[in-house]
Steps between C-alpha positions, in 0.01 A plus 500: 500500500570129510824358364462310171129578481344471153246759396338537156239367264344158537569234241197419285609138511505455875407685815845618606738790449772481242798727463879522502697335773626742763828686510734338754804596705411869523766694693522868601844653560593844630756676274621783725837615365503879451122517481378850586288539812140390432601361160553141604518213254373145543575244229257214433587177322302184442481177301246497217272197460606249236183291490134581458368798307772744402459835682490817290577744784610502862322748724705635793325565830651710779320487835199345320476781241586441134784730394601386150513213251791346310473281195586130488777373517629783725579372848645807679379842609663795683266693726648847561395810692438305818497678835811452710489249785161365385398138446311395185325174411465371141339227294484441125192391308544298179223584252418341165315638200166376639544701824567185697749569777698335778685666785855435615637472849555825689838658565595798714794739537581824683630789290811669640685802361759761591411726797268796462627851436590651835383828652762774498740460794554766765842665528647675806826696487776425750867587544686364194217253436128476426249259650259328259179343636255286300184293527506147358284451188282206399752220445335368184461161665872432549700614805692824448876442497635854510451868424709711264526873574652769278528879510428739215865610489744428218659265577224373726562392856365145529442238767348152517331398826433129553173461689135423427298761685476872563811669635758775478867539418763772468691606190823696529500826306702818470407784736294787359379298199129469423344183361196274485477121511292225340467129578387169352449152643625168361376144549590170334297600193685827436501869595197722527468846350681789672293718731460873457783704652496597867491849645818699440754521782828688546767297676635684804860596571646411841539780755851552636368454852298188412604140430735390356712793616383474862332196658126510573430689822846654511360842601275351768571359847735349602730672247360841596307574821131589480453865410857544375380665179248722681553827692694570708735206440545567130360847468214385279666629184608184317388141518674234283197274528321731257750426222 
């Protein structure tokens, strides 16, 4: 495809091609705000010719394939359903009623959207808290700003973690409660769809002989000599480390 190339029927009066003057000033602009993943939008605009044969339609080409036509004097088109983080090239062909045509300049843009839906996170129960681990999704072409996590409780336990990649975090919860968690990512274009919920976990209660009641290692040397809780020193009947 050559910019401003005329193609069409020959004039019976002279050995040359006649047709409308080309579209000019074609631009392609990504419109990313709150666009769902893999539903990007690129807006085209151009200046219609004001001299020469009047076009009847403008044929839109994406990556050298015709995708649609719009009638004169339309000078805009929104191309939707574009894959996230993908570049597209466009030109517009002005066509008259005799099938004469001229091509515009080319214009390119990269479609960006919100991040992809994430895989379900993994949850691990701890003492008075749960650990949530996730894998970063496709960013949609714009850097991930943060992750929002919520439990299935009412009211939900929530947390926002500011980082771009995979990671993990802890959420405080009441002991002996069972819950699952879901997560979504956010970039400058908006928030992705929530993931499925994680595996269910039951938050643990602290043991009386474990932190925070006693410091880590309290029942080990040097606080207690090796073998203190084993026969014959302690009779082998009761060991606080088991509680």
